[in-house]
N, C-alpha and C positions, 0 to 999 in steps of 0.2 A: 924268150926261151922257144925253141922250134916245138911245132905241135906235137911231133913224133916222140918228144922227149916226155910228155905228159903220161901215157900209159906205161912207157918204160921205167920210169920213177915209181909209178904205182906197183908194178910188177916186183921191183926191188924190195918194196917195205911191207908187201901184202902177200906174197907168195902166191896161191891159187885163188884169191879173192879179189882180184882186181876189178871185176864186174860188179861185185856187192859193194866195195868201197866206193867205187866211182857213183854208184847209185845213190849211195847215202850221202855223198859229196853234193850230188846235184839235188837232194832233197834239203839239204843244210843250206845251199845258195837260194832256194826257192822259199826257204823260211825267211831269208833276209829281204828278199826282193819285194814282197808284197807290202812291208812297211814304209818302203820309198815310194812304191807305185801308189800306196793310198793317198800319201801327202800330194803327189803329183795329179792323181786323178780327181782330187777335190777342186784343183784349180783349172783343170782342161777338159775334164770329162772322159768317160771310159774309152769310148771308140777312137776319139782323137790320142788318147794316151797309148793305144795299141800301136797307130802309126808311130808316133814319135819314138817309142821305145824300140821299134824295129829299125828305124833309120839310124838310131844312136848305135843299135847293136852292129848294123851294117858297117858303120863307121870303125867300131872297135875292132870287128873280125878282119875288115881290109886292112888295117894296120898290123895286126897279127900275122895275117898271111903274107903281107909285104915284108915284114921283117924276117919271117921264116923262109919265104922262097924268092924274094925279090920283086914279086909281082902282086898287086893288091886283090886280083881276082884269080880263083882257081881255072883259068881258062883251058888248062891242059886235061881237065877231067873229062872222061868219056862220055859220049852222048846219053847213054843209058842211065849213068848215075845223075846227069842232069835232069832226066826225065823224071826218075824216081823221087830224087831229093825235092825236086820242085813241087811233085805231088805232095810229098810229105809236108813240106811248108804250108801249103794250102790247105791241106786237112786239118794240121794240127794248129798252126797259128792263126788261120783266118777262120775257117768252119768251127773248130772246137772252142776258140777262144770267144767268138761272137754268140756262139750257143751258150757257153757258160756265164758270160756277163749278162747276157739277157735274161737267163734263167734265174740269176741272183735278183734282178729287178722283179721277176714275177713271183717267185717262191720263196725269196729270202736266202740270205747267205748259208745257214746252217743246212737247210735242205738241198740247196745247190751243191755244197761240199760234200754232203753225204752221198748225192748220185755221182760224183766225180770219183767216188772211191770204187765205182764199177770199172774204172780204166784198167787195173790190173787183170781181173778175169777177162775183159774185152781183149786186152793185148795177149793173153794166153790162147785165148780161142783163135784169133787172127794169126798168130803166129803158127799155131798148129795147122791152119788151114793153108796159110800162104808159104811158110817156111819150112813146114814139116817137124816144127819143135815138139818134143814132148817133156812132160814134167814128171818127176818120181813123186810117190806117195808122200815123201817127207817134204817136197817142195810145195806140193798142194795144201799139207797141213800147216806149214809156214806162212803160205800166201792167205790161207783162210784166218790165221790168227792176226796176221797185220791188218787185213781188211776189216775184221770184226773189231779190234782194237781201234782203229780210226773212225770207224762208225759210232762206236760208244763214245768216244771222247768228243766228236763233233756234235752228237745228238745233246750232250751234257751241256756244253759250253754255250753261254749266252753272251752276246756282245753287249756292252754298256750302252750303245746307241739304240739297242732295241727296246731298253726299259722305257714304258710310257709309250712306245710308238704303237700305232695302231696295228692290230694282227695281220698276218700276211696269209691269206688263204690259198693254199696250193690250187693250181690250175693244171689242167691236162696239158695244155701248151707248155707252161713252166718246165713240168716233169719232163715232158719230150726233150725240151732243149737241154735240161740238165743230162739227160741220157746221151744227148747228141753231143755235149761237151765232153764226157767220159769217151765217148766212142772216137771223137776227133783227136783226143790226146794218145789213145791207143794206136789208132790208125797212123796218126803221124810217126808213132815209135817204128811200127812194122814196116812201113814204107821206107823210112830211114834205114833200118837195117837190111832192107831188100836193095837198095840203091847205093849205100855208101861203098862196098866192096873194100878195095885196099886205101882208099883215100884216108886221110888222117881227119881226125874228128872236127879240127877247127874249119878246115875247108868245107867239109859236109855241113857243118852248121851255118857256115856263110851262104852256101847255095840254098838251104832251106829259108834263111832270113831275106834273101833277094827276091825270091819267089813270093814269099809273103808281103814284102813291100808292095811288089806289082800288084797281088791280090788286093791290098788295101786300096791301092791308088785307084782301081775300077769301081771298089765300092764308094770311094770319096767322089769320084765323077758322077755316078749314079745318084748319090745323096746331096750333091753340091755342097761338100762339107769342106772345101779348101779354105775359105775365110776363117774358119775355126781353128785349123792347123796354123795359120799364120799367125794368128793371135797367139797360140800356145807357144809357137817358137820364139816370141818376143817375151815371153815370161821367164825370166831368168832362173827365178826360184824354182819354178816348177821343172825346168830343164834339168836343173841340178838333181833335184830328186829322180826325175827319169832316168838320168845318166847313171846314178847308183843302182838303180833296179834293172837297167838294161845290162850293166855289167854282171850282176849276180845272176840275172834271170835268162835272157835268151842268148847271151855270150858264154859265161863260165858254167851256169848250171845246165843248159842244153847241150854243150860240148862235153860235159861230164856224162849227161845221159847216153850220148852216143858212144862214149868209151864203155859204159855199162852194157848197154845192148850188144856190143861186140865181143863181150868178154863173158858174158853169161846169158841165160835163157831170158827171152823178152819178158814172160811173166814173173820171174823172180826178179828183175830189174825193176820193172813198173810197180811191183808191190813194195820194194825198199823205197823208190822213189816217191810213192804215195804216203810217206810218213811225214810230208811237210806239215800237216795240222799237229803231230805229235811234237815235232822239233821246234813249232813256233810258240808253243806253250810258254817256255822259259822267257822268250822275248817279250811277250804280252803281259807277263807277270812283273818283269822288272821295269820296263818301259812304260806300260800304260797302267800298271797296278791293278790289273784284272786278278780277280780271284778265280781259282780252279777248284771246283768241287770233287767229291770223292769220285764221281763217275768219270771226270777227266783224267784222275790220276790213275784208276782202274783201267780204263782204256789205254792209256799209254804203257801200262805195264803189260797188257795183252799184246799190244803191238811190239812192244821189244821182245817179247818172248817168241814171236814170230820172226822177228829179225835174227834173233839169236839161232833160231832152229835153220833159218836160210843161210846163215854164215857157217853153221857146223856142217851141214850137207849139201849147200847149194853148189 
């Protein structure tokens, strides 16, 4: 399917809410990808997984671009688009993700995910500074409800693996890295919106991913991590899980995120995309048999109320 047909189909079924629907679509994809990435990450490690998922994403995107345009790379894109989208890939996929995964190790997944919910206000602030975007009072109310609901649900939920584990004491470094992860995610979005112009979303995503692969390659040279990557690539089971995660994460999810920021304000899009912790609740209940307490349900309800508000007036 040609990349340009994706937003066209969305417009046909959604009226004026293309951006909001695309943002929820991205959040839904990102609710699927962590389950696959977790299975792969247990076999190859987080940093190696980041490189593998981006290599797989680059392959998927090259095939999609080749089918749509006859060329696997968007070589006809203007130089300024390559500049801004490359910066976006480095800031979002490399800086943001490295900060996030490191913060998870230092302060635990719940607090790290709570700090990641700062991404929507960061995106709104950066969009105001860089792009001159403004938000209505209703947008701000909807964003506040979404972020508050996500925070409530994340704080309530306890992973089974945490039971009986030694307590994780938050450190200033871990908190700063968590904030850095949120800032990287927000910054990557704003740089993408600044650079994509009239490019289709798949080509723009491919440019971001290629820059991120180059960034991780430099990191792997510095850490002498290449032997670990070779071992990971030989693990067919891990690669299978990583391929599923890469398709729903850096490929489909990120492409939809670019459709979202093109068709609605960055703060609204980031808020809707941040609902992944809410959307993942049914999956962990059905797949892992986790229990969700009253706080998780209440937080989800508050976030959904914010989503409704953003759809009604976004």
